[in-house]
RONUZA-327030 format. One record per residue: residue in one letter; x, y, z of N, C-alpha, C, CB in turn. Coordinates in steps of 0.05 Angstrom, whole numbers, padded with zeros to 5 digits, always signed. Glycine has a CB too. Layout:
# RONUZA-327030
aXYZXYZXYZXYZ ...
This chain:
# RONUZA-327030
m+01492+02281+08384+01512+02299+08397+01540+02289+08389+01508+02299+08427 r+01556+02307+08378+01583+02300+08370+01602+02323+08378+01585+02294+08340 f+01626+02316+08384+01647+02336+08389+01674+02324+08383+01645+02347+08418 i+01693+02342+08379+01721+02334+08375+01736+02335+08402+01735+02351+08354 h+01750+02314+08408+01767+02313+08433+01796+02315+08424+01761+02287+08450 s+01810+02335+08433+01838+02338+08427+01853+02349+08452+01842+02357+08403 s+01879+02350+08451+01895+02360+08473+01924+02364+08464+01894+02340+08497 d+01940+02376+08482+01969+02376+08479+01978+02388+08452+01980+02349+08482 l+01967+02411+08445+01976+02425+08421+02005+02436+08426+01957+02448+08413 h+02011+02443+08451+02037+02454+08458+02046+02475+08439+02057+02431+08459 l+02029+02495+08434+02036+02517+08417+02059+02532+08429+02011+02536+08413 g+02079+02539+08412+02102+02552+08421+02125+02534+08428+02096+02569+08444 k+02122+02508+08425+02143+02489+08431+02168+02496+08414+02134+02460+08426 s+02191+02496+08426+02215+02506+08413+02229+02486+08394+02234+02516+08433 f+02228+02460+08401+02243+02440+08386+02272+02447+08383+02230+02436+08357 g+02284+02456+08406+02311+02466+08406+02332+02446+08398+02317+02476+08432 a+02327+02420+08399+02347+02400+08392+02350+02396+08362+02341+02374+08405 y+02333+02410+08346+02333+02405+08317+02343+02430+08302+02305+02398+08308 p+02352+02427+08277+02361+02450+08261+02340+02471+08258+02371+02440+08234 e+02348+02495+08253+02329+02517+08253+02308+02514+08231+02344+02543+08248 a+02315+02505+08208+02296+02503+08186+02272+02485+08194+02309+02492+08161 i+02278+02462+08205+02256+02443+08212+02242+02453+08237+02267+02415+08216 r+02256+02466+08255+02243+02477+08279+02221+02496+08271+02263+02492+08297 n+02226+02514+08252+02206+02533+08244+02182+02519+08231+02218+02553+08224 r+02187+02499+08216+02165+02484+08203+02148+02469+08223+02176+02465+08182 l+02161+02457+08243+02147+02443+08264+02129+02461+08281+02167+02427+08282 r+02140+02484+08287+02124+02504+08302+02100+02513+08286+02141+02528+08310 e+02104+02518+08260+02082+02527+08243+02061+02505+08240+02092+02535+08216 a+02070+02479+08239+02051+02457+08237+02033+02455+08262+02066+02431+08233 r+02044+02461+08285+02028+02461+08310+02007+02483+08309+02046+02464+08335 h+02015+02506+08299+01995+02527+08296+01974+02519+08276+02009+02554+08286 g+01982+02506+08254+01963+02497+08234+01943+02476+08244+01977+02487+08210 s+01950+02463+08266+01932+02442+08276+01905+02454+08285+01945+02427+08299 i+01904+02479+08291+01879+02492+08299+01859+02491+08276+01883+02522+08308 a+01868+02499+08252+01850+02498+08229+01843+02469+08222+01864+02512+08205 r+01862+02450+08225+01856+02422+08218+01836+02410+08238+01882+02406+08218 l+01838+02418+08263+01818+02408+08282+01790+02419+08275+01825+02417+08311 a+01789+02444+08267+01763+02456+08259+01752+02441+08235+01766+02486+08253 q+01769+02435+08216+01760+02421+08192+01750+02393+08199+01782+02420+08172 a+01765+02379+08218+01756+02353+08226+01729+02354+08240+01777+02341+08246 a+01724+02375+08255+01698+02378+08267+01676+02381+08246+01697+02402+08286 r+01680+02398+08227+01660+02402+08206+01655+02376+08190+01669+02424+08186 q+01676+02363+08183+01672+02338+08167+01658+02317+08184+01699+02327+08158 g+01661+02317+08210+01647+02298+08227+01620+02307+08237+01664+02292+08251 g+01611+02330+08228+01585+02339+08236+01584+02351+08264+01565+02317+08234 a+01607+02361+08274+01609+02372+08301+01614+02402+08299+01631+02358+08317 t+01607+02416+08320+01612+02445+08322+01628+02452+08346+01586+02460+08322 t+01637+02432+08361+01651+02437+08387+01677+02422+08388+01633+02430+08410 v+01698+02435+08397+01724+02422+08402+01731+02425+08431+01746+02434+08384 l+01736+02403+08444+01746+02403+08472+01776+02400+08472+01733+02380+08489 l+01790+02419+08484+01819+02418+08486+01827+02411+08515+01832+02446+08477 a+01836+02386+08518+01840+02376+08545+01868+02382+08557+01836+02346+08545 g+01875+02408+08556+01899+02417+08569+01924+02419+08551+01905+02400+08591 d+01943+02435+08561+01968+02439+08547+01964+02450+08519+01985+02414+08546 t+01946+02468+08516+01944+02482+08490+01970+02497+08484+01919+02501+08490 f+01982+02508+08506+02007+02523+08503+02029+02507+08517+02005+02551+08515 d+02053+02510+08506+02076+02494+08517+02087+02506+08542+02098+02493+08496 a+02081+02531+08548+02092+02544+08572+02071+02562+08585+02117+02560+08564 e+02076+02568+08610+02057+02586+08624+02059+02614+08615+02063+02585+08654 t+02081+02621+08602+02084+02648+08591+02091+02646+08561+02105+02664+08607 p+02073+02638+08544+02079+02637+08516+02085+02665+08505+02055+02625+08500 a+02101+02665+08484+02108+02691+08471+02082+02705+08462+02127+02686+08447 p+02082+02731+08463+02058+02746+08456+02047+02739+08428+02063+02776+08457 d+02066+02734+08409+02056+02728+08382+02044+02700+08382+02079+02730+08362 t+02055+02681+08398+02043+02654+08399+02014+02655+08408+02060+02636+08417 l+02010+02670+08430+01983+02672+08441+01964+02686+08421+01983+02686+08468 r+01974+02709+08411+01957+02725+08393+01949+02709+08368+01971+02751+08384 h+01968+02695+08356+01962+02679+08332+01943+02657+08338+01988+02668+08320 a+01946+02644+08361+01928+02622+08369+01899+02632+08372+01937+02608+08395 l+01896+02654+08386+01869+02665+08390+01856+02674+08364+01870+02689+08410 r+01872+02685+08346+01861+02694+08321+01855+02670+08303+01880+02713+08307 a+01871+02649+08305+01865+02625+08289+01839+02612+08298+01888+02605+08291 m+01833+02612+08324+01808+02601+08334+01785+02620+08326+01809+02598+08364 a+01789+02645+08327+01768+02664+08319+01761+02661+08290+01777+02693+08324 a+01781+02654+08273+01776+02651+08245+01757+02628+08239+01802+02647+08230 e+01757+02608+08257+01739+02585+08254+01714+02591+08269+01753+02558+08265 h+01699+02612+08260+01678+02624+08275+01654+02605+08280+01668+02648+08262 d+01652+02584+08264+01629+02565+08267+01636+02543+08287+01622+02553+08240 i+01659+02543+08298+01668+02523+08317+01671+02536+08345+01695+02510+08309 t+01661+02522+08365+01664+02531+08393+01687+02516+08406+01638+02528+08409 w+01706+02530+08418+01729+02517+08430+01726+02519+08460+01755+02531+08421 h+01731+02496+08474+01731+02496+08503+01760+02488+08511+01710+02475+08515 m+01774+02507+08524+01802+02504+08529+01807+02500+08559+01818+02529+08520 l+01818+02477+08566+01823+02470+08594+01852+02475+08601+01816+02440+08600 p+01858+02487+08624+01886+02489+08633+01898+02461+08638+01889+02506+08658 g+01923+02457+08628+01937+02432+08633+01960+02436+08652+01947+02419+08607 n+01979+02418+08652+02002+02422+08671+02023+02442+08660+02015+02395+08677 h+02024+02445+08633+02042+02465+08622+02031+02493+08622+02050+02457+08593 d+02005+02495+08621+01991+02521+08621+01970+02522+08643+01979+02527+08593 s+01978+02515+08667+01960+02512+08689+01949+02539+08698+01973+02498+08713 l+01930+02538+08717+01918+02563+08728+01938+02580+08743+01895+02556+08746 a+01961+02567+08750+01982+02583+08763+01993+02605+08744+02006+02565+08772 a+01988+02601+08719+01996+02622+08698+01973+02642+08697+02001+02608+08670 s+01969+02657+08718+01946+02674+08720+01946+02696+08698+01946+02688+08747 e+01970+02705+08690+01971+02726+08669+01962+02715+08643+01999+02737+08667 l+01969+02690+08637+01961+02677+08612+01931+02676+08610+01973+02649+08609 w+01918+02666+08631+01889+02663+08631+01875+02690+08632+01880+02645+08654 r+01888+02710+08644+01876+02737+08644+01876+02748+08615+01892+02756+08663 r+01899+02743+08601+01900+02753+08573+01881+02738+08555+01929+02749+08563 i+01877+02712+08560+01858+02697+08544+01829+02707+08549+01859+02666+08551 a+01823+02713+08574+01796+02724+08581+01792+02751+08568+01793+02726+08611 a+01814+02767+08567+01811+02794+08556+01811+02795+08526+01834+02812+08567 d+01827+02778+08513+01831+02780+08484+01818+02757+08469+01860+02781+08478 g+01809+02737+08482+01798+02713+08469+01773+02719+08453+01792+02692+08488 p+01769+02705+08431+01745+02710+08414+01720+02699+08427+01748+02697+08386 a+01697+02707+08416+01671+02699+08428+01667+02669+08426+01648+02713+08414 n+01680+02655+08407+01676+02626+08404+01696+02609+08420+01677+02618+08375 l+01711+02622+08438+01729+02608+08456+01720+02611+08485+01758+02620+08453 r+01718+02588+08498+01710+02587+08526+01733+02575+08542+01683+02571+08531 a+01745+02592+08559+01767+02582+08576+01754+02569+08601+01785+02605+08585 v+01759+02543+08604+01746+02527+08626+01765+02528+08650+01740+02498+08616 t+01762+02548+08667+01781+02553+08688+01769+02546+08716+01790+02581+08688 t+01745+02537+08717+01733+02529+08743+01721+02501+08740+01711+02549+08752 p+01718+02486+08762+01708+02459+08760+01678+02457+08760+01718+02443+08783 e+01663+02479+08759+01634+02477+08758+01624+02466+08732+01622+02505+08763 p+01604+02448+08733+01592+02437+08708+01580+02459+08691+01571+02416+08715 i+01582+02457+08665+01570+02476+08647+01556+02460+08624+01591+02496+08636 e+01534+02471+08615+01521+02458+08592+01535+02468+08567+01490+02465+08591 f+01550+02450+08554+01566+02459+08531+01554+02451+08504+01594+02447+08533 l+01534+02433+08505+01518+02425+08482+01490+02420+08492+01531+02400+08467 p+01470+02422+08475+01443+02416+08484+01441+02388+08495+01423+02420+08461 g+01433+02385+08519+01430+02359+08532+01455+02348+08542+01418+02341+08512 a+01477+02363+08544+01503+02352+08553+01516+02372+08572+01521+02346+08529 m+01526+02362+08594+01541+02377+08614+01570+02370+08613+01529+02373+08642 l+01587+02391+08614+01616+02387+08615+01624+02389+08644+01630+02408+08597 l+01638+02369+08654+01648+02369+08681+01679+02371+08680+01639+02343+08697 p+01690+02395+08683+01718+02399+08678+01734+02396+08704+01723+02426+08666 a+01760+02390+08700+01779+02389+08722+01804+02404+08714+01786+02359+08730 p+01803+02431+08714+01826+02447+08705+01850+02443+08724+01819+02476+08704 c+01874+02442+08713+01898+02439+08729+01904+02465+08744+01923+02431+08711 t+01906+02463+08770+01911+02486+08786+01940+02495+08786+01902+02481+08815 q+01958+02476+08782+01987+02481+08780+02000+02458+08766+01999+02484+08809 r+02025+02460+08761+02039+02440+08744+02037+02412+08756+02068+02448+08741 r+02040+02410+08782+02037+02384+08796+02018+02388+08819+02065+02374+08806 p+01992+02384+08813+01972+02389+08834+01975+02371+08859+01945+02385+08822 g+01985+02346+08855+01989+02329+08878+01964+02316+08888+02001+02344+08900 r+01941+02319+08875+01916+02306+08883+01899+02301+08858+01901+02323+08904 d+01879+02285+08861+01862+02278+08839+01841+02299+08834+01849+02250+08843 l+01846+02316+08815+01827+02338+08810+01801+02329+08797+01840+02359+08792 t+01801+02304+08786+01777+02294+08773+01756+02286+08793+01784+02271+08755 e+01761+02288+08819+01740+02283+08838+01717+02303+08835+01752+02285+08867 a+01724+02327+08823+01703+02347+08818+01682+02337+08799+01716+02372+08807 m+01688+02315+08784+01668+02305+08765+01646+02290+08778+01682+02287+08746 d+01647+02286+08805+01625+02274+08819+01601+02294+08822+01634+02266+08847 a+01605+02319+08814+01584+02339+08817+01558+02331+08804+01594+02366+08805 p+01535+02336+08817+01509+02329+08805+01503+02346+08781+01487+02331+08826 t+01488+02335+08763+01478+02349+08739+01448+02342+08736+01494+02341+08713 p+01433+02359+08721+01405+02354+08717+01399+02326+08705+01392+02375+08699 a+01378+02314+08714+01370+02287+08704+01367+02288+08674+01344+02278+08717 g+01377+02266+08662+01374+02263+08633+01396+02276+08616+01348+02273+08624 m+01414+02290+08629+01436+02303+08615+01459+02284+08611+01444+02329+08629 r+01472+02285+08588+01497+02271+08585+01519+02284+08602+01505+02271+08555 r+01536+02267+08613+01557+02277+08630+01585+02271+08617+01556+02263+08658 i+01599+02293+08609+01624+02291+08595+01646+02303+08613+01623+02306+08568 g+01666+02287+08620+01688+02296+08636+01710+02306+08619+01698+02274+08654 l+01724+02327+08628+01747+02339+08614+01770+02343+08634+01739+02366+08600 g+01791+02328+08631+01813+02329+08650+01840+02327+08637+01810+02308+08671 h+01861+02331+08654+01888+02330+08644+01906+02317+08666+01899+02358+08637 g+01921+02297+08658+01939+02284+08677+01940+02254+08671+01929+02288+08706 a+01955+02240+08687+01960+02211+08682+01943+02194+08700+01990+02204+08686 v+01933+02172+08688+01918+02153+08704+01938+02136+08720+01900+02134+08686 t+01929+02121+08740+01947+02108+08759+01961+02084+08747+01931+02099+08782 d+01954+02075+08723+01967+02050+08713+01987+02056+08691+01946+02031+08702 f+01995+02081+08688+02018+02087+08671+02030+02114+08679+02011+02087+08641 s+02054+02120+08669+02067+02145+08677+02063+02167+08657+02097+02140+08681 a+02062+02191+08667+02059+02214+08649+02085+02220+08633+02051+02239+08665 e+02083+02239+08615+02106+02245+08598+02131+02251+08614+02100+02269+08580 e+02128+02263+08637+02151+02271+08653+02158+02250+08674+02146+02298+08666 g+02146+02227+08673+02152+02206+08691+02138+02208+08718+02181+02206+08696 t+02119+02226+08721+02104+02229+08746+02083+02208+08748+02092+02257+08749 a+02081+02194+08770+02061+02173+08773+02033+02184+08771+02064+02158+08800 g+02015+02170+08758+01988+02180+08754+01971+02179+08779+01975+02165+08732 i+01952+02198+08781+01935+02198+08804+01905+02198+08796+01941+02223+08820 i+01899+02198+08770+01871+02196+08761+01864+02166+08760+01867+02209+08734 p+01843+02158+08774+01835+02129+08773+01826+02122+08745+01813+02123+08794 p+01835+02099+08735+01827+02091+08708+01797+02087+08705+01842+02066+08700 d+01783+02083+08727+01754+02079+08726+01739+02104+08735+01746+02055+08745 r+01752+02127+08731+01738+02152+08738+01711+02155+08724+01756+02176+08732 a+01710+02147+08699+01684+02150+08685+01662+02135+08699+01687+02140+08656 a+01668+02110+08708+01647+02095+08722+01641+02106+08749+01657+02065+08725 i+01662+02115+08764+01659+02126+08790+01640+02151+08790+01686+02134+08803 s+01645+02168+08770+01630+02193+08769+01607+02193+08750+01649+02215+08760 g+01600+02169+08739+01577+02167+08722+01579+02183+08697+01553+02175+08737 l+01603+02182+08684+01608+02197+08660+01600+02181+08635+01637+02206+08659 d+01589+02194+08616+01585+02181+08590+01610+02181+08573+01563+02196+08574 y+01629+02199+08579+01654+02200+08565+01673+02217+08582+01652+02212+08536 l+01698+02208+08583+01719+02223+08597+01741+02230+08577+01731+02207+08622 a+01744+02256+08571+01765+02265+08552+01789+02274+08568+01754+02289+08535 l+01812+02261+08563+01836+02266+08578+01858+02277+08560+01845+02241+08593 g+01876+02292+08571+01900+02301+08558+01924+02296+08576+01898+02331+08552 d+01948+02297+08565+01974+02294+08578+01990+02273+08564+01970+02287+08608 w+01979+02251+08556+01993+02230+08541+01992+02238+08512+01981+02202+08546 h+02015+02240+08499+02016+02251+08472+02009+02231+08450+02043+02262+08466 g+02005+02206+08458+01996+02186+08439+01967+02179+08445+02014+02161+08440 r+01953+02170+08425+01925+02163+08429+01924+02137+08446+01911+02158+08401 l+01905+02137+08465+01904+02114+08484+01876+02111+08495+01924+02117+08507 q+01865+02088+08493+01839+02082+08505+01844+02069+08532+01821+02064+08488 v+01835+02082+08553+01839+02073+08581+01816+02054+08589+01841+02096+08600 g+01792+02060+08581+01769+02044+08587+01747+02048+08566+01758+02051+08615 p+01724+02035+08570+01703+02037+08549+01695+02065+08542+01679+02022+08559 a+01696+02084+08561+01688+02111+08556+01710+02131+08564+01662+02117+08572 t+01735+02123+08565+01757+02140+08573+01779+02139+08553+01767+02132+08601 w+01786+02162+08542+01807+02163+08522+01826+02186+08527+01794+02166+08494 y+01851+02182+08519+01870+02203+08514+01870+02207+08484+01900+02196+08525 s+01866+02232+08475+01864+02237+08446+01892+02237+08433+01851+02264+08441 g+01913+02242+08449+01939+02246+08437+01940+02274+08425+01945+02225+08416 a+01965+02282+08418+01968+02309+08406+01959+02309+08377+01998+02318+08408 p+01948+02330+08367+01939+02331+08339+01962+02334+08319+01920+02354+08335 e+01986+02341+08330+02010+02342+08314+02032+02329+08330+02017+02372+08306 a+02044+02308+08319+02065+02293+08333+02089+02311+08340+02074+02269+08317 d+02103+02305+08362+02126+02321+08369+02150+02304+08377+02119+02340+08392 g+02150+02278+08370+02172+02261+08377+02168+02233+08366+02176+02260+08407 f+02188+02216+08372+02187+02189+08361+02174+02169+08380+02215+02180+08355 k+02165+02178+08403+02156+02160+08424+02131+02144+08416+02150+02175+08449 h+02113+02156+08402+02087+02143+08396+02086+02136+08367+02063+02162+08403 a+02086+02110+08361+02087+02100+08333+02058+02099+08322+02100+02073+08332 m+02047+02122+08317+02020+02124+08305+02017+02151+08292+01998+02120+08327 t+01997+02152+08274+01991+02178+08261+01978+02196+08282+01973+02174+08236 a+01986+02222+08281+01974+02241+08299+01945+02248+08291+01991+02267+08301 g+01928+02252+08310+01901+02258+08303+01885+02267+08328+01888+02234+08291 a+01859+02267+08324+01840+02274+08345+01818+02253+08345+01829+02303+08341 l+01799+02256+08363+01777+02237+08366+01751+02251+08361+01777+02224+08394 l+01735+02239+08343+01707+02248+08339+01689+02231+08357+01699+02246+08308 v+01677+02244+08376+01663+02229+08397+01633+02234+08395+01673+02238+08425 s+01618+02212+08396+01589+02213+08399+01582+02193+08421+01575+02205+08372 p+01579+02203+08446+01575+02185+08469+01554+02164+08464+01568+02201+08494 g+01562+02139+08471+01544+02117+08466+01549+02103+08440+01516+02126+08467 a+01565+02115+08423+01572+02104+08397+01603+02100+08396+01562+02121+08373 a+01612+02089+08374+01641+02085+08371+01656+02111+08369+01647+02067+08346 v+01679+02113+08381+01697+02136+08379+01713+02133+08353+01716+02138+08404 q+01713+02154+08337+01727+02153+08311+01753+02169+08312+01708+02164+08289 v+01774+02158+08301+01799+02172+08299+01799+02188+08273+01823+02152+08300 v+01807+02214+08276+01810+02231+08252+01839+02240+08251+01790+02255+08252 e+01852+02237+08229+01880+02245+08226+01882+02275+08222+01894+02230+08203 t+01900+02287+08237+01903+02316+08235+01932+02324+08232+01891+02330+08260 g+01951+02306+08234+01979+02313+08234+01990+02319+08206+01995+02290+08245 q+02008+02338+08205+02022+02345+08180+02048+02328+08178+02029+02375+08179 f+02063+02326+08200+02088+02312+08200+02086+02284+08211+02109+02328+08216 i+02102+02266+08200+02104+02239+08209+02132+02235+08221+02098+02218+08187 w+02133+02225+08246+02158+02218+08259+02161+02188+08258+02159+02229+08289 q+02182+02178+08246+02184+02150+08241+02212+02140+08249+02179+02143+08212 t+02212+02118+08264+02237+02103+08270+02237+02078+08253+02239+02096+08301 l+02257+02076+08236+02260+02054+08217+02282+02035+08227+02265+02063+08188 a+02274+02011+08235+02294+01991+08244+02303+01974+08221+02282+01973+08267 l+02330+01972+08218+02341+01956+08196+02361+01937+08208+02356+01975+08175 d+02354+01911+08207+02371+01890+08217+02384+01875+08194+02355+01870+08236 v+02411+01875+08193+02425+01864+08170+02447+01845+08179+02437+01887+08153 l+02454+01827+08160+02475+01807+08165+02492+01805+08140+02463+01780+08173 p+02517+01795+08142+02533+01791+08118+02518+01775+08097+02559+01776+08126 g+02520+01783+08073+02505+01771+08051+02480+01787+08044+02497+01743+08058 d+02471+01804+08062+02448+01822+08056+02458+01845+08040+02434+01831+08082 d+02440+01857+08026+02445+01882+08012+02432+01905+08028+02435+01881+07982 p+02447+01918+08046+02434+01938+08064+02422+01962+08049+02454+01947+08084 v+02435+01970+08027+02425+01992+08012+02398+01986+07999+02445+02001+07990 q+02396+01962+07988+02371+01953+07976+02349+01951+07997+02374+01926+07961 q+02356+01939+08020+02336+01936+08042+02326+01963+08051+02348+01920+08065 l+02344+01982+08054+02337+02008+08063+02319+02022+08042+02361+02026+08068 s+02327+02019+08017+02311+02032+07995+02283+02021+07994+02325+02028+07968 q+02279+01995+07999+02253+01983+07998+02236+01991+08022+02256+01953+07998 a+02249+01998+08044+02234+02006+08068+02226+02035+08069+02249+01999+08092 l+02238+02051+08052+02234+02080+08053+02208+02088+08039+02257+02095+08040 p+02195+02109+08047+02171+02119+08033+02179+02131+08006+02157+02140+08050 d+02159+02135+07989+02163+02147+07963+02177+02174+07967+02136+02150+07948 p+02195+02182+07949+02209+02207+07952+02190+02232+07954+02227+02212+07929 t+02167+02230+07942+02148+02253+07944+02136+02256+07971+02127+02249+07923 l+02139+02236+07989+02127+02236+08015+02147+02241+08037+02112+02210+08020 r+02171+02249+08031+02192+02251+08051+02196+02278+08063+02218+02243+08038 r+02187+02299+08051+02192+02326+08061+02179+02331+08088+02183+02347+08041 d+02156+02319+08092+02141+02323+08118+02145+02299+08136+02112+02327+08112 r+02168+02287+08135+02174+02263+08152+02201+02267+08166+02174+02237+08134 l+02201+02261+08192+02226+02260+08207+02232+02231+08211+02223+02276+08234 l+02255+02222+08200+02261+02194+08200+02287+02189+08216+02265+02184+08171 r+02285+02169+08233+02309+02161+08248+02314+02131+08241+02304+02164+08279 l+02337+02127+08228+02345+02100+08220+02362+02087+08242+02360+02100+08193 v+02354+02064+08251+02369+02049+08271+02377+02022+08259+02353+02046+08297 a+02403+02019+08254+02413+01994+08242+02425+01976+08263+02433+02000+08219 t+02419+01950+08261+02431+01930+08279+02441+01907+08263+02410+01921+08300 g+02456+01889+08276+02467+01865+08263+02496+01869+08258+02452+01860+08236 r+02506+01859+08236+02534+01862+08229+02538+01861+08199+02551+01840+08242 l+02558+01875+08190+02564+01877+08161+02594+01878+08156+02550+01902+08149 p+02602+01868+08133+02630+01874+08125+02634+01903+08121+02637+01859+08098 l+02659+01912+08124+02666+01940+08122+02656+01953+08097+02696+01944+08124 q+02658+01939+08074+02650+01951+08049+02620+01957+08049+02657+01932+08026 q+02604+01939+08059+02575+01943+08059+02567+01964+08080+02561+01917+08064 r+02581+01964+08102+02575+01985+08122+02580+02013+08110+02591+01981+08148 a+02603+02015+08097+02610+02041+08084+02589+02048+08063+02638+02039+08071 a+02579+02029+08048+02558+02034+08028+02533+02043+08041+02553+02009+08011 l+02525+02031+08064+02501+02039+08078+02504+02067+08089+02495+02019+08101 d+02527+02073+08101+02531+02099+08111+02530+02120+08089+02559+02100+08125 a+02542+02115+08066+02542+02134+08044+02514+02138+08033+02561+02124+08022 h+02498+02116+08031+02471+02119+08021+02454+02135+08040+02459+02091+08016 a+02458+02130+08066+02442+02146+08086+02448+02175+08083+02449+02136+08115 a+02474+02182+08079+02481+02210+08076+02469+02221+08050+02512+02213+08075 l+02466+02204+08030+02455+02213+08004+02426+02220+08006+02460+02192+07983 i+02410+02204+08020+02381+02207+08021+02373+02227+08043+02367+02181+08026 g+02391+02233+08062+02383+02250+08085+02369+02276+08077+02407+02256+08100 p+02379+02291+08057+02366+02316+08050+02338+02313+08039+02383+02331+08030 d+02330+02289+08032+02302+02285+08022+02282+02291+08044+02298+02257+08012 f+02289+02288+08069+02271+02288+08092+02270+02315+08106+02278+02265+08111 g+02248+02319+08120+02247+02343+08137+02270+02342+08157+02220+02345+08151 w+02276+02319+08168+02298+02315+08185+02305+02285+08184+02292+02323+08215 f+02331+02279+08184+02340+02251+08181+02364+02246+08199+02347+02245+08151 d+02365+02223+08211+02388+02215+08227+02392+02185+08224+02385+02223+08257 h+02416+02176+08223+02420+02147+08222+02439+02139+08245+02432+02138+08195 d+02430+02119+08260+02445+02109+08283+02455+02081+08277+02426+02109+08308 l+02481+02078+08275+02494+02053+08268+02509+02041+08292+02513+02056+08244 h+02502+02051+08317+02516+02041+08340+02512+02012+08345+02507+02057+08364 g+02489+02001+08337+02484+01973+08341+02493+01955+08318+02455+01969+08346 l+02508+01966+08300+02517+01951+08276+02546+01944+08279+02512+01968+08250 a+02552+01918+08283+02580+01909+08284+02592+01908+08256+02582+01882+08298 t+02618+01914+08255+02632+01915+08230+02653+01893+08228+02645+01942+08225 e+02652+01877+08207+02672+01856+08203+02692+01867+08183+02658+01830+08192 t+02717+01868+08192+02738+01879+08175+02759+01858+08170+02751+01904+08188 r+02765+01853+08144+02785+01833+08136+02811+01848+08129+02775+01816+08112 p+02834+01835+08130+02859+01848+08123+02859+01861+08096+02882+01829+08125 d+02846+01848+08076+02846+01860+08049+02828+01884+08048+02837+01839+08029 d+02810+01888+08068+02795+01913+08068+02814+01937+08072+02773+01913+08090 l+02833+01933+08090+02852+01955+08095+02870+01960+08070+02870+01948+08119 d+02875+01938+08055+02891+01942+08031+02876+01960+08011+02897+01915+08017 l+02849+01960+08012+02834+01977+07994+02834+02006+08003+02806+01967+07992 i+02842+02010+08028+02846+02038+08037+02873+02048+08029+02842+02040+08068 d+02893+02032+08036+02921+02038+08028+02939+02015+08037+02931+02066+08041 r+02959+02009+08022+02977+01987+08030+02999+01996+08049+02989+01974+08005 a+03004+02022+08050+03025+02032+08067+03020+02062+08071+03053+02026+08056 g+03036+02074+08087+03034+02103+08091+03015+02111+08113+03026+02116+08065 a+03009+02137+08113+02993+02149+08135+02964+02138+08136+02992+02179+08132 l+02952+02135+08112+02924+02124+08112+02923+02096+08123+02913+02125+08084 r+02943+02080+08116+02943+02052+08126+02947+02052+08156+02966+02036+08112 q+02965+02069+08166+02969+02071+08195+02944+02080+08209+02992+02090+08201 a+02930+02099+08198+02905+02109+08210+02884+02087+08210+02894+02134+08195 a+02882+02072+08188+02862+02050+08186+02868+02029+08207+02862+02038+08158 e+02893+02021+08210+02901+02001+08230+02895+02010+08258+02930+01994+08227 a+02900+02036+08263+02894+02047+08290+02864+02046+08296+02905+02075+08292 l+02848+02054+08276+02819+02054+08280+02809+02026+08284+02805+02067+08256 l+02819+02007+08268+02811+01979+08271+02817+01969+08299+02824+01962+08249 s+02841+01975+08308+02849+01967+08335+02831+01978+08357+02878+01974+08341 e+02824+02004+08354+02807+02017+08373+02778+02006+08372+02806+02047+08369 a+02769+01999+08348+02742+01989+08346+02739+01961+08359+02735+01986+08316 g+02761+01946+08361+02759+01920+08374+02770+01919+08402+02774+01900+08357 d+02776+01942+08413+02788+01944+08440+02766+01943+08461+02805+01969+08443 d+02764+01920+08475+02743+01917+08495+02746+01935+08519+02741+01888+08504 s+02770+01946+08523+02774+01964+08545+02761+01991+08541+02804+01968+08550 r+02753+01997+08516+02740+02022+08510+02710+02019+08513+02747+02031+08481 t+02696+02041+08516+02667+02040+08518+02655+02033+08490+02655+02067+08528 s+02630+02024+08491+02617+02017+08465+02615+02041+08447+02589+02005+08471 a+02610+02065+08460+02608+02090+08444+02635+02096+08430+02599+02113+08461 e+02657+02092+08445+02683+02098+08433+02689+02078+08411+02705+02096+08455 r+02682+02053+08415+02687+02033+08394+02670+02039+08369+02680+02004+08404 e+02646+02048+08373+02628+02055+08350+02640+02079+08335+02600+02061+08360 i+02650+02098+08349+02662+02122+08336+02685+02113+08318+02672+02142+08357 s+02701+02094+08329+02724+02084+08313+02714+02068+08289+02742+02066+08330 s+02693+02052+08292+02682+02036+08270+02671+02055+08249+02660+02017+08280 a+02657+02075+08257+02645+02094+08238+02667+02109+08223+02626+02114+08253 a+02688+02117+08238+02710+02131+08225+02724+02114+08205+02730+02141+08246 l+02727+02088+08211+02740+02069+08193+02723+02066+08168+02744+02042+08206 a+02697+02064+08171+02679+02062+08148+02680+02087+08130+02650+02057+08157 r+02682+02111+08143+02684+02135+08128+02711+02137+08113+02681+02160+08147 l+02732+02128+08127+02758+02127+08114+02758+02109+08090+02780+02119+08134 y+02745+02086+08093+02743+02067+08071+02728+02080+08047+02728+02041+08080 a+02705+02092+08053+02690+02105+08032+02706+02127+08018+02663+02116+08043 f+02720+02143+08034+02736+02164+08023+02758+02153+08004+02749+02181+08046 a+02771+02132+08013+02792+02120+07997+02781+02110+07971+02806+02097+08012 q+02757+02097+07971+02745+02087+07947+02738+02110+07928+02720+02071+07953 e+02726+02132+07939+02719+02154+07922+02744+02167+07911+02703+02175+07938 n+02765+02169+07927+02790+02182+07918+02803+02165+07896+02809+02185+07941 g+02800+02139+07899+02812+02121+07879+02798+02123+07853+02811+02092+07889 k+02771+02128+07854+02757+02131+07829+02763+02157+07815+02727+02129+07834 
């Protein structure tokens, strides 16, 4: 007996903080995760996918988001989908679940009640659908329900266990030993967007397509065969990466960055956030800033944060900007502001960054 355990597709997620071009690609990648989950099931010898909540990002997804999702699942006609309401698409969204019941394909089963169901030969599914966004009680108590002797018992729930916080900071209410308490062979959970093993038979699958920098791992799903090892299968299209670069005077920050970056052919489907720390002379900081601006368009999305990078400026650095006149006055003012302890760290960083840009501009203009 094998099945795929996944969760948190968050179809329809807007990604409003990002530019329009990458927003559209990220939304499409989430839709594409349906086909990739089906393919992962086939390759693993499974015919069933358990979706442990938050298939949709909102209780009222756009009509095209819902329609496209249902048709994508229908297209994978050899796969049976079991969809559990989560906290983003809870049972309080009665119209959503009414539409799924009315328009859903024959190979989709909306798991909207806590009654056990035989979802595979010899295996009972004990679901705990989210009744509302914050139920306020442990819905997995329903997994204590009796099942016929000799049947595998598979729990399907959504929410945070008591020893860590959920995505929104709500304290968990699912006991981490729920599998043992309810005699489960496996407990499939959703809500945590990174893959996490809670106990010997309890896992969060994580989202099949990453949606942020929080979880430093490849996105995927779990191929489960109760009683055997749980296998991770990669399903993500995009990689979200935070690259830490710690530099000191004497280092070559451009070379260090170049060595740490992925091959140019692998950058389009990567969102990269560069975080630089340490300290550098003005000339090298300007070179790092310029190189970051140069490589940025290689990536699906790119940002570089130099707030933690102190800048060492010598008097002759200002001479390289200008020896007199308006540029020199501007450089001296920025240098003074960058070292003014009465200003906030953010204000000092803005001045340092502006000084580095002015230095780079002066060098380019001089050439």
